[in-house]
PADO-952600 format. One record per atom (N, C-alpha, C): residue number from 0; residue in one letter; atom name; x, y negated, z. Coordinates in nm, 3 decimals. Each point is the difference from the previous one (the first is absolute). Layout:
<recs>
REC  NUM  A  CA  X  Y  Z
...
</recs>
This chain:
<recs>
REC  0  M  N  -4.841  2.873  9.431
REC  0  M  CA  -0.147  0.030  -0.051
REC  0  M  C  -0.095  -0.017  0.087
REC  1  R  N  -0.016  -0.019  0.133
REC  1  R  CA  -0.108  -0.063  0.087
REC  1  R  C  -0.016  -0.086  -0.035
REC  2  K  N  0.050  -0.103  -0.049
REC  2  K  CA  -0.036  -0.162  -0.044
REC  2  K  C  -0.098  0.023  -0.142
REC  3  S  N  0.045  0.089  -0.081
REC  3  S  CA  -0.079  0.064  -0.157
REC  3  S  C  -0.078  0.024  0.007
REC  4  F  N  -0.058  0.096  0.146
REC  4  F  CA  -0.100  0.072  -0.002
REC  4  F  C  -0.138  -0.112  0.051
REC  5  T  N  0.057  -0.080  0.121
REC  5  T  CA  -0.073  -0.114  0.024
REC  5  T  C  -0.043  -0.074  -0.063
REC  6  I  N  0.105  -0.094  -0.085
REC  6  I  CA  -0.093  -0.062  -0.145
REC  6  I  C  -0.063  0.073  -0.105
REC  7  L  N  0.044  0.132  -0.029
REC  7  L  CA  -0.134  0.058  -0.076
REC  7  L  C  -0.081  0.016  0.078
REC  8  S  N  -0.037  0.045  0.103
REC  8  S  CA  -0.132  0.016  0.087
REC  8  S  C  -0.080  -0.107  0.031
REC  9  A  N  0.106  -0.114  -0.003
REC  9  A  CA  -0.105  -0.118  -0.011
REC  9  A  C  -0.054  -0.052  -0.088
REC  10  L  N  0.073  0.027  -0.156
REC  10  L  CA  -0.037  -0.005  -0.083
REC  10  L  C  -0.112  0.044  -0.095
REC  11  A  N  0.023  0.174  0.078
REC  11  A  CA  -0.135  0.072  -0.015
REC  11  A  C  -0.158  -0.009  0.055
REC  12  V  N  0.052  -0.060  0.140
REC  12  V  CA  -0.117  -0.044  0.051
REC  12  V  C  -0.077  -0.185  -0.044
REC  13  G  N  0.077  -0.068  -0.059
REC  13  G  CA  0.003  -0.081  -0.019
REC  13  G  C  -0.136  -0.023  -0.114
REC  14  S  N  0.094  0.124  -0.107
REC  14  S  CA  -0.069  0.025  -0.151
REC  14  S  C  -0.152  0.052  0.012
REC  15  L  N  -0.043  0.029  0.125
REC  15  L  CA  -0.144  0.047  -0.020
REC  15  L  C  -0.080  -0.080  0.004
REC  16  S  N  -0.100  0.018  -0.098
REC  16  S  CA  -0.091  -0.101  0.030
REC  16  S  C  -0.098  -0.002  0.073
REC  17  F  N  -0.075  -0.128  0.050
REC  17  F  CA  -0.069  0.005  0.077
REC  17  F  C  -0.152  0.074  0.040
REC  18  Q  N  0.036  0.063  -0.160
REC  18  Q  CA  -0.186  0.110  0.005
REC  18  Q  C  0.054  0.129  0.063
REC  19  A  N  0.117  0.033  0.054
REC  19  A  CA  0.050  0.094  0.081
REC  19  A  C  -0.051  -0.003  0.150
REC  20  L  N  -0.006  -0.119  0.027
REC  20  L  CA  -0.022  -0.047  0.132
REC  20  L  C  -0.156  -0.011  0.046
REC  21  A  N  -0.053  -0.054  -0.129
REC  21  A  CA  -0.122  -0.039  0.027
REC  21  A  C  -0.115  -0.011  -0.100
REC  22  D  N  -0.123  0.101  0.024
REC  22  D  CA  -0.097  0.032  -0.118
REC  22  D  C  -0.067  -0.170  -0.029
REC  23  S  N  -0.098  0.060  -0.102
REC  23  S  CA  -0.071  -0.136  -0.027
REC  23  S  C  -0.111  -0.061  0.104
REC  24  P  N  -0.069  -0.083  0.042
REC  24  P  CA  -0.092  -0.005  0.074
REC  24  P  C  -0.103  0.081  -0.024
REC  25  N  N  -0.099  0.016  0.145
REC  25  N  CA  -0.104  0.091  -0.047
REC  25  N  C  -0.158  -0.058  -0.011
REC  26  W  N  -0.079  0.002  -0.044
REC  26  W  CA  -0.093  -0.032  -0.098
REC  26  W  C  -0.091  0.046  0.068
REC  27  R  N  -0.017  0.096  0.082
REC  27  R  CA  -0.120  0.063  0.097
REC  27  R  C  -0.001  -0.008  0.161
REC  28  Y  N  -0.061  -0.113  0.027
REC  28  Y  CA  0.030  -0.015  0.162
REC  28  Y  C  -0.169  -0.118  0.067
REC  29  V  N  0.041  0.019  0.104
REC  29  V  CA  -0.086  -0.075  0.040
REC  29  V  C  0.065  -0.054  0.125
REC  30  E  N  -0.045  -0.168  0.027
REC  30  E  CA  0.060  -0.030  0.098
REC  30  E  C  -0.078  -0.124  0.117
REC  31  G  N  0.036  -0.001  0.105
REC  31  G  CA  -0.113  -0.079  0.101
REC  31  G  C  0.099  -0.093  0.096
REC  32  G  N  -0.062  -0.087  0.050
REC  32  G  CA  0.049  -0.111  0.109
REC  32  G  C  -0.038  -0.124  0.056
REC  33  Y  N  0.115  -0.076  -0.041
REC  33  Y  CA  -0.059  -0.113  0.093
REC  33  Y  C  0.008  -0.087  -0.078
REC  34  A  N  -0.053  -0.130  -0.047
REC  34  A  CA  -0.021  -0.080  -0.121
REC  34  A  C  -0.022  -0.150  0.110
REC  35  N  N  0.080  -0.075  -0.087
REC  35  N  CA  0.031  -0.186  0.030
REC  35  N  C  -0.034  -0.079  -0.113
REC  36  Y  N  -0.120  -0.069  -0.018
REC  36  Y  CA  -0.034  -0.086  -0.079
REC  36  Y  C  -0.033  -0.126  0.048
REC  37  D  N  0.129  -0.096  -0.049
REC  37  D  CA  0.036  -0.131  0.054
REC  37  D  C  -0.024  -0.098  -0.119
REC  38  T  N  -0.121  -0.060  0.032
REC  38  T  CA  -0.010  -0.121  -0.099
REC  38  T  C  0.050  -0.114  0.064
REC  39  D  N  -0.035  -0.118  -0.113
REC  39  D  CA  0.031  -0.122  0.029
REC  39  D  C  -0.116  -0.043  0.168
REC  40  Y  N  -0.045  0.020  0.016
REC  40  Y  CA  -0.117  -0.018  0.129
REC  40  Y  C  0.000  0.108  0.129
REC  41  E  N  0.015  0.124  -0.047
REC  41  E  CA  -0.013  0.098  0.101
REC  41  E  C  0.068  0.127  0.006
REC  42  D  N  0.022  0.046  0.072
REC  42  D  CA  0.107  0.080  0.012
REC  42  D  C  -0.112  0.137  0.034
REC  43  F  N  -0.055  0.128  -0.078
REC  43  F  CA  -0.050  0.109  0.034
REC  43  F  C  0.069  0.088  0.047
REC  44  D  N  -0.024  0.137  0.026
REC  44  D  CA  0.049  0.132  0.041
REC  44  D  C  -0.128  0.116  -0.025
REC  45  G  N  0.084  0.134  0.022
REC  45  G  CA  -0.117  0.067  -0.047
REC  45  G  C  0.072  0.141  -0.043
REC  46  L  N  -0.037  0.076  -0.105
REC  46  L  CA  0.029  0.139  0.001
REC  46  L  C  -0.014  0.003  -0.212
REC  47  T  N  0.083  0.064  -0.030
REC  47  T  CA  0.013  0.046  -0.108
REC  47  T  C  0.038  0.136  -0.061
REC  48  I  N  -0.090  0.067  -0.074
REC  48  I  CA  0.008  0.127  -0.072
REC  48  I  C  0.018  -0.011  -0.158
REC  49  S  N  0.086  0.079  -0.050
REC  49  S  CA  -0.005  0.028  -0.155
REC  49  S  C  0.074  0.125  0.001
REC  50  S  N  -0.031  -0.008  -0.155
REC  50  S  CA  0.075  0.172  -0.073
REC  50  S  C  0.004  -0.027  -0.183
REC  51  K  N  0.102  0.070  -0.058
REC  51  K  CA  -0.008  0.006  -0.129
REC  51  K  C  0.032  0.153  -0.035
REC  52  Y  N  -0.069  0.083  -0.110
REC  52  Y  CA  0.021  0.094  -0.023
REC  52  Y  C  0.047  0.020  -0.153
REC  53  L  N  0.075  0.033  -0.013
REC  53  L  CA  0.063  0.059  -0.185
REC  53  L  C  -0.046  0.067  -0.049
REC  54  L  N  -0.083  -0.018  -0.116
REC  54  L  CA  -0.063  0.095  -0.059
REC  54  L  C  0.140  0.060  -0.133
REC  55  E  N  -0.037  0.150  -0.052
REC  55  E  CA  0.092  0.052  -0.075
REC  55  E  C  0.048  -0.076  -0.093
REC  56  N  N  -0.031  -0.103  -0.054
REC  56  N  CA  -0.009  -0.126  -0.125
REC  56  N  C  0.075  -0.115  0.060
REC  57  N  N  0.060  -0.014  0.112
REC  57  N  CA  0.059  -0.090  0.040
REC  57  N  C  -0.081  -0.149  0.026
REC  58  I  N  -0.172  0.072  -0.032
REC  58  I  CA  -0.071  -0.072  0.043
REC  58  I  C  0.027  -0.028  0.167
REC  59  F  N  -0.071  -0.060  0.071
REC  59  F  CA  0.025  -0.034  0.154
REC  59  F  C  -0.174  -0.088  0.021
REC  60  L  N  -0.060  0.065  0.154
REC  60  L  CA  -0.118  -0.041  0.047
REC  60  L  C  0.098  -0.055  0.119
REC  61  N  N  -0.174  -0.138  0.004
REC  61  N  CA  0.060  -0.069  0.132
REC  61  N  C  -0.092  -0.061  0.064
REC  62  A  N  0.012  0.000  0.141
REC  62  A  CA  -0.037  -0.060  0.095
REC  62  A  C  0.003  -0.053  0.131
REC  63  E  N  -0.032  -0.136  0.029
REC  63  E  CA  0.044  -0.033  0.158
REC  63  E  C  -0.118  -0.072  0.049
REC  64  Y  N  0.011  0.059  0.161
REC  64  Y  CA  -0.134  -0.062  0.047
REC  64  Y  C  0.058  -0.132  0.090
REC  65  T  N  -0.016  -0.119  0.071
REC  65  T  CA  0.070  -0.090  0.090
REC  65  T  C  -0.114  -0.056  0.061
REC  66  N  N  0.015  0.027  0.152
REC  66  N  CA  -0.106  -0.102  0.078
REC  66  N  C  0.106  -0.058  0.103
REC  67  V  N  0.030  -0.131  0.010
REC  67  V  CA  0.005  -0.099  0.095
REC  67  V  C  -0.102  -0.108  0.033
REC  68  S  N  0.016  -0.098  0.095
REC  68  S  CA  -0.061  -0.048  0.132
REC  68  S  C  0.100  -0.060  0.049
REC  69  E  N  -0.121  -0.138  0.066
REC  69  E  CA  0.055  -0.106  0.104
REC  69  E  C  -0.085  -0.066  -0.001
REC  70  D  N  -0.088  0.003  0.142
REC  70  D  CA  -0.062  -0.067  0.074
REC  70  D  C  -0.160  -0.024  -0.079
REC  71  D  N  0.014  0.155  0.006
REC  71  D  CA  -0.131  0.077  -0.025
REC  71  D  C  -0.054  -0.066  -0.176
REC  72  F  N  0.137  -0.027  -0.052
REC  72  F  CA  -0.070  -0.005  -0.110
REC  72  F  C  0.088  0.127  -0.092
REC  73  D  N  -0.054  0.041  -0.083
REC  73  D  CA  0.035  0.191  -0.098
REC  73  D  C  0.040  -0.095  -0.135
REC  74  I  N  0.089  0.096  -0.042
REC  74  I  CA  0.043  -0.015  -0.138
REC  74  I  C  0.038  0.148  -0.052
REC  75  N  N  -0.114  0.052  -0.071
REC  75  N  CA  0.072  0.165  -0.079
REC  75  N  C  -0.009  -0.031  -0.111
REC  76  T  N  0.127  0.014  -0.088
REC  76  T  CA  0.038  0.061  -0.100
REC  76  T  C  0.019  0.140  -0.079
REC  77  T  N  -0.090  0.010  -0.103
REC  77  T  CA  -0.020  0.135  -0.044
REC  77  T  C  0.105  -0.032  -0.166
REC  78  T  N  0.066  0.096  -0.018
REC  78  T  CA  0.102  0.054  -0.152
REC  78  T  C  -0.042  0.102  -0.017
REC  79  L  N  -0.030  0.059  -0.156
REC  79  L  CA  -0.032  0.090  -0.054
REC  79  L  C  0.069  -0.007  -0.134
REC  80  G  N  0.113  0.057  -0.038
REC  80  G  CA  0.020  0.023  -0.151
REC  80  G  C  0.069  0.079  -0.062
REC  81  G  N  0.119  -0.023  -0.071
REC  81  G  CA  0.070  0.119  -0.052
REC  81  G  C  0.091  -0.049  -0.122
REC  82  G  N  0.103  0.066  -0.008
REC  82  G  CA  0.076  -0.084  -0.138
REC  82  G  C  0.116  0.120  -0.029
REC  83  Y  N  0.083  -0.028  -0.084
REC  83  Y  CA  0.123  0.122  -0.052
REC  83  Y  C  0.130  -0.028  0.052
REC  84  R  N  0.058  0.108  0.025
REC  84  R  CA  0.162  0.025  0.025
REC  84  R  C  0.085  0.024  -0.071
REC  85  F  N  0.126  -0.086  -0.012
REC  85  F  CA  0.100  0.025  -0.105
REC  85  F  C  0.101  0.027  0.070
REC  86  V  N  0.068  0.137  -0.013
REC  86  V  CA  0.064  0.037  0.057
REC  86  V  C  0.132  -0.055  -0.049
REC  87  L  N  0.100  -0.062  0.036
REC  87  L  CA  0.129  -0.079  -0.037
REC  87  L  C  0.110  0.077  0.017
REC  88  N  N  0.027  0.109  0.096
REC  88  N  CA  0.129  0.053  0.017
REC  88  N  C  -0.068  0.106  0.104
REC  89  G  N  0.064  0.046  0.061
REC  89  G  CA  0.016  0.140  0.132
REC  89  G  C  -0.056  -0.057  0.101
REC  90  M  N  0.011  -0.131  0.073
REC  90  M  CA  -0.054  -0.067  0.052
REC  90  M  C  -0.053  -0.147  0.004
REC  91  T  N  -0.015  -0.011  -0.071
REC  91  T  CA  -0.084  -0.175  -0.025
REC  91  T  C  -0.134  0.056  -0.093
REC  92  D  N  -0.109  -0.079  0.012
REC  92  D  CA  -0.125  0.003  -0.059
REC  92  D  C  -0.067  -0.145  -0.059
REC  93  A  N  0.006  -0.020  -0.085
REC  93  A  CA  -0.116  -0.159  -0.032
REC  93  A  C  -0.140  0.072  0.010
REC  94  Y  N  -0.039  -0.109  -0.001
REC  94  Y  CA  -0.165  0.019  -0.003
REC  94  Y  C  -0.099  -0.087  -0.031
REC  95  V  N  -0.079  -0.004  -0.046
REC  95  V  CA  -0.088  -0.130  -0.039
REC  95  V  C  -0.161  0.065  0.037
REC  96  G  N  -0.084  -0.136  0.081
REC  96  G  CA  -0.130  0.080  0.060
REC  96  G  C  -0.113  -0.104  0.003
REC  97  A  N  -0.149  0.061  -0.015
REC  97  A  CA  -0.102  -0.122  -0.020
REC  97  A  C  -0.087  0.078  0.139
REC  98  N  N  -0.066  -0.111  0.056
REC  98  N  CA  -0.068  0.040  0.122
REC  98  N  C  -0.151  -0.084  0.008
REC  99  F  N  -0.055  0.049  0.013
REC  99  F  CA  -0.180  -0.050  0.064
REC  99  F  C  0.041  -0.062  0.142
REC  100  E  N  0.006  -0.120  0.032
REC  100  E  CA  -0.002  -0.088  0.125
REC  100  E  C  -0.145  -0.004  0.073
REC  101  R  N  0.005  0.016  0.164
REC  101  R  CA  -0.133  -0.067  0.018
REC  101  R  C  0.041  -0.047  0.138
REC  102  I  N  -0.057  -0.139  0.044
REC  102  I  CA  0.064  -0.075  0.106
REC  102  I  C  -0.201  0.023  0.122
REC  103  D  N  0.032  0.022  0.088
REC  103  D  CA  -0.100  0.018  0.099
REC  103  D  C  0.032  -0.115  0.118
REC  104  T  N  -0.087  -0.090  0.021
REC  104  T  CA  0.084  -0.099  0.125
REC  104  T  C  -0.167  -0.041  0.051
REC  105  D  N  -0.011  -0.095  0.076
REC  105  D  CA  -0.088  -0.002  0.157
REC  105  D  C  -0.074  -0.093  -0.116
REC  106  G  N  0.062  -0.089  -0.115
REC  106  G  CA  -0.038  -0.087  -0.070
REC  106  G  C  -0.055  0.017  -0.101
REC  107  G  N  0.036  0.126  -0.042
REC  107  G  CA  -0.085  0.070  -0.114
REC  107  G  C  0.154  0.038  -0.111
REC  108  D  N  -0.094  0.095  -0.073
REC  108  D  CA  0.053  0.110  -0.096
REC  108  D  C  0.030  -0.054  -0.130
REC  109  E  N  0.104  0.039  -0.032
REC  109  E  CA  0.066  -0.035  -0.187
REC  109  E  C  0.060  0.114  -0.033
REC  110  N  N  -0.016  0.009  -0.153
REC  110  N  CA  0.061  0.157  -0.086
REC  110  N  C  0.117  -0.085  -0.109
REC  111  G  N  0.112  0.050  -0.008
REC  111  G  CA  0.079  -0.013  -0.111
REC  111  G  C  0.012  0.083  -0.043
REC  112  Y  N  0.162  -0.035  -0.021
REC  112  Y  CA  0.101  0.115  -0.084
REC  112  Y  C  0.161  -0.061  0.032
REC  113  S  N  0.112  0.098  -0.013
REC  113  S  CA  0.136  -0.020  0.025
REC  113  S  C  0.081  0.104  -0.120
REC  114  V  N  0.039  -0.052  -0.058
REC  114  V  CA  0.134  0.052  -0.075
REC  114  V  C  0.156  0.018  0.016
REC  115  N  N  0.101  0.071  0.035
REC  115  N  CA  0.109  0.042  0.034
REC  115  N  C  0.111  0.060  -0.050
REC  116  A  N  0.146  -0.076  0.008
REC  116  A  CA  0.049  0.105  -0.052
REC  116  A  C  0.118  -0.019  0.132
REC  117  G  N  0.096  0.146  -0.041
REC  117  G  CA  0.086  0.039  0.138
REC  117  G  C  0.097  0.089  -0.012
REC  118  V  N  0.102  0.001  0.061
REC  118  V  CA  0.090  0.107  0.017
REC  118  V  C  0.005  0.050  0.162
REC  119  R  N  0.014  0.150  -0.061
REC  119  R  CA  0.015  0.082  0.160
REC  119  R  C  0.137  0.056  -0.063
REC  120  S  N  0.087  0.004  0.156
REC  120  S  CA  0.135  0.061  -0.037
REC  120  S  C  0.040  0.092  0.147
REC  121  M  N  0.022  0.099  -0.018
REC  121  M  CA  0.084  0.130  0.090
REC  121  M  C  0.124  -0.080  0.005
REC  122  V  N  0.057  -0.115  0.083
REC  122  V  CA  0.155  -0.022  0.005
REC  122  V  C  0.076  0.109  0.072
REC  123  L  N  -0.072  0.044  0.064
REC  123  L  CA  0.083  0.122  0.079
REC  123  L  C  -0.090  0.100  0.052
REC  124  Q  N  0.040  0.104  0.035
REC  124  Q  CA  -0.095  0.131  0.002
REC  124  Q  C  -0.111  -0.049  0.116
REC  125  E  N  -0.002  -0.040  0.080
REC  125  E  CA  -0.052  -0.056  0.163
REC  125  E  C  -0.074  -0.144  -0.033
REC  126  V  N  -0.023  -0.065  -0.124
REC  126  V  CA  0.032  -0.141  -0.012
REC  126  V  C  -0.094  -0.052  -0.108
REC  127  E  N  -0.110  -0.050  -0.041
REC  127  E  CA  -0.073  -0.036  -0.124
REC  127  E  C  -0.004  -0.154  0.010
REC  128  V  N  0.026  -0.064  -0.089
REC  128  V  CA  -0.013  -0.166  0.002
REC  128  V  C  -0.081  -0.021  -0.123
REC  129  M  N  -0.076  -0.102  0.009
REC  129  M  CA  -0.065  -0.031  -0.143
REC  129  M  C  -0.092  -0.132  0.003
REC  130  A  N  0.021  -0.062  -0.103
REC  130  A  CA  -0.046  -0.139  -0.025
REC  130  A  C  -0.122  -0.018  -0.153
REC  131  E  N  -0.083  -0.092  0.037
REC  131  E  CA  -0.084  -0.034  -0.061
REC  131  E  C  -0.105  -0.124  -0.045
REC  132  V  N  0.012  -0.061  -0.123
REC  132  V  CA  -0.098  -0.094  -0.023
REC  132  V  C  -0.130  0.045  -0.039
REC  133  G  N  -0.092  -0.140  0.007
REC  133  G  CA  -0.131  0.032  -0.031
REC  133  G  C  -0.078  -0.116  -0.047
REC  134  Y  N  -0.136  0.073  -0.012
REC  134  Y  CA  -0.082  -0.135  -0.007
REC  134  Y  C  -0.135  0.046  0.100
REC  135  Y  N  -0.057  -0.082  0.065
REC  135  Y  CA  -0.103  0.018  0.067
REC  135  Y  C  -0.085  -0.090  -0.002
REC  136  D  N  -0.124  0.050  -0.057
REC  136  D  CA  -0.108  -0.116  0.016
REC  136  D  C  -0.120  0.057  0.014
REC  137  V  N  -0.068  -0.106  0.177
REC  137  V  CA  -0.146  0.049  0.016
REC  137  V  C  -0.012  -0.127  0.049
REC  138  Y  N  0.002  -0.036  0.069
REC  138  Y  CA  -0.034  -0.231  0.003
REC  138  Y  C  0.063  -0.019  -0.129
REC  139  D  N  0.135  -0.058  0.020
REC  139  D  CA  0.050  -0.083  -0.075
REC  139  D  C  0.144  0.150  -0.102
REC  140  G  N  0.056  -0.043  -0.097
REC  140  G  CA  0.082  0.064  -0.029
REC  140  G  C  0.177  -0.014  0.050
REC  141  D  N  0.046  0.109  0.102
REC  141  D  CA  0.132  -0.007  0.023
REC  141  D  C  0.090  0.067  -0.037
REC  142  V  N  0.161  -0.056  0.014
REC  142  V  CA  0.090  0.101  -0.043
REC  142  V  C  0.031  0.056  0.095
REC  143  T  N  0.026  0.158  0.036
REC  143  T  CA  0.062  0.056  0.062
REC  143  T  C  0.141  0.030  0.025
REC  144  M  N  0.094  0.052  0.136
REC  144  M  CA  0.114  0.036  -0.017
REC  144  M  C  -0.021  0.109  0.099
REC  145  K  N  0.084  0.134  -0.008
REC  145  K  CA  -0.011  0.080  0.097
REC  145  K  C  0.088  0.038  0.018
REC  146  V  N  0.124  0.035  0.100
REC  146  V  CA  0.135  0.079  0.078
REC  146  V  C  -0.103  0.120  0.078
REC  147  G  N  0.126  0.113  -0.031
REC  147  G  CA  -0.072  0.089  0.152
REC  147  G  C  0.112  0.067  -0.020
REC  148  A  N  0.007  0.107  0.130
REC  148  A  CA  0.090  0.110  -0.016
REC  148  A  C  -0.058  0.098  0.128
REC  149  N  N  0.021  0.141  -0.058
REC  149  N  CA  -0.003  0.086  0.062
REC  149  N  C  0.114  0.129  0.080
REC  150  Y  N  -0.013  -0.004  0.147
REC  150  Y  CA  0.061  0.111  -0.003
REC  150  Y  C  -0.010  0.119  0.052
REC  151  Y  N  0.078  0.106  -0.112
REC  151  Y  CA  -0.082  0.153  0.102
REC  151  Y  C  0.125  0.086  0.075
REC  152  F  N  -0.107  -0.022  0.119
REC  152  F  CA  0.093  0.061  0.111
REC  152  F  C  -0.022  0.150  0.026
REC  153  A  N  -0.091  0.060  -0.104
REC  153  A  CA  -0.015  0.129  -0.004
REC  153  A  C  -0.074  0.021  -0.194
REC  154  P  N  -0.004  0.118  -0.008
REC  154  P  CA  0.028  -0.003  -0.186
REC  154  P  C  -0.172  -0.060  0.003
REC  155  R  N  -0.108  0.006  0.027
REC  155  R  CA  -0.129  -0.045  -0.014
REC  155  R  C  -0.007  -0.128  0.076
REC  156  W  N  0.055  -0.033  0.100
REC  156  W  CA  -0.044  -0.079  0.055
REC  156  W  C  0.101  -0.116  0.034
REC  157  A  N  -0.097  -0.168  -0.028
REC  157  A  CA  0.089  -0.105  -0.006
REC  157  A  C  -0.041  -0.101  0.094
REC  158  A  N  0.129  -0.094  0.011
REC  158  A  CA  -0.107  -0.141  0.071
REC  158  A  C  0.020  -0.071  -0.092
REC  159  G  N  -0.076  -0.154  -0.031
REC  159  G  CA  0.032  -0.062  -0.119
REC  159  G  C  -0.029  -0.156  0.070
REC  160  V  N  0.032  -0.106  -0.057
REC  160  V  CA  0.001  -0.131  0.012
REC  160  V  C  -0.036  -0.054  -0.147
REC  161  S  N  -0.099  -0.067  0.000
REC  161  S  CA  -0.012  -0.057  -0.148
REC  161  S  C  -0.055  -0.200  0.014
REC  162  F  N  0.023  -0.062  -0.074
REC  162  F  CA  -0.037  -0.143  -0.015
REC  162  F  C  -0.075  -0.053  -0.127
REC  163  K  N  -0.095  -0.065  0.038
REC  163  K  CA  -0.058  -0.026  -0.150
REC  163  K  C  -0.024  -0.123  0.012
REC  164  K  N  0.056  -0.093  -0.069
REC  164  K  CA  0.000  -0.166  -0.038
REC  164  K  C  -0.118  -0.032  -0.108
REC  165  M  N  -0.122  -0.059  0.054
REC  165  M  CA  -0.122  -0.101  -0.103
REC  165  M  C  0.056  -0.152  0.032
REC  166  D  N  -0.094  -0.047  -0.080
REC  166  D  CA  0.039  -0.159  -0.036
REC  166  D  C  -0.035  -0.039  0.180
REC  167  D  N  -0.133  0.074  0.105
REC  167  D  CA  -0.032  -0.058  0.060
REC  167  D  C  0.010  0.087  0.140
REC  168  A  N  0.009  0.105  -0.020
REC  168  A  CA  0.054  0.046  0.124
REC  168  A  C  0.134  0.171  -0.042
REC  169  D  N  0.021  0.060  0.141
REC  169  D  CA  0.081  0.097  -0.004
REC  169  D  C  -0.033  0.139  0.030
REC  170  L  N  0.010  0.072  -0.008
REC  170  L  CA  -0.045  0.130  0.070
REC  170  L  C  0.136  0.065  0.022
REC  171  T  N  0.014  0.045  0.140
REC  171  T  CA  0.113  0.085  0.005
REC  171  T  C  -0.071  0.117  0.056
REC  172  Q  N  0.028  0.122  -0.022
REC  172  Q  CA  -0.037  0.126  0.018
REC  172  Q  C  0.122  0.105  0.075
REC  173  V  N  -0.026  0.044  0.136
REC  173  V  CA  0.095  0.118  0.023
REC  173  V  C  -0.097  0.142  0.021
REC  174  T  N  0.060  0.084  -0.084
REC  174  T  CA  -0.059  0.087  -0.049
REC  174  T  C  0.073  0.154  0.069
REC  175  A  N  -0.083  0.102  0.004
REC  175  A  CA  0.080  0.145  -0.014
REC  175  A  C  -0.068  0.092  -0.136
REC  176  R  N  0.075  0.032  -0.036
REC  176  R  CA  -0.065  0.085  -0.147
REC  176  R  C  0.050  0.137  0.063
REC  177  Y  N  -0.129  0.094  -0.106
REC  177  Y  CA  0.013  0.139  -0.014
REC  177  Y  C  -0.034  0.014  -0.155
REC  178  T  N  0.130  0.073  -0.061
REC  178  T  CA  0.007  0.079  -0.142
REC  178  T  C  -0.066  0.136  0.011
REC  179  F  N  -0.048  0.014  -0.108
REC  179  F  CA  -0.023  0.142  -0.012
REC  179  F  C  0.026  0.033  -0.171
</recs>
């Protein structure tokens, strides 16, 4: 009898969907932290701040500002844009987006655009993972790939890390996120 109860309990717990364990990703947040921009020639360090805001109709707005420097040479990047979220299931969303991009350096300023598509998923109640592929065109067009994860140590607070690979540069960010 006890063995049957243990087996039935294990089957019941195992049959629970992940949706019961984790909600969908939060699309209303602000985050900031450390940024490392590693080019083929230099390694730049600085700060980043970003935000996403989901409107009622699955359209989201996003903004990001990063300031990094090395040996009195500054790079400031600004991203302003939006996109559309597709709910795949109770814990995973896909998205597409388009952005205005600006790079300000001590050597000059350039404007351009980027487009991206990605997936965000709450694999556990406290853990969100994401993956994104995109195209970034300011100086020259580059395909980008980004992966990241956030750990929610409190209901509204998370610590995260992300890595973005471009043709001639890598961007690593370590951030703190507040959701609202």
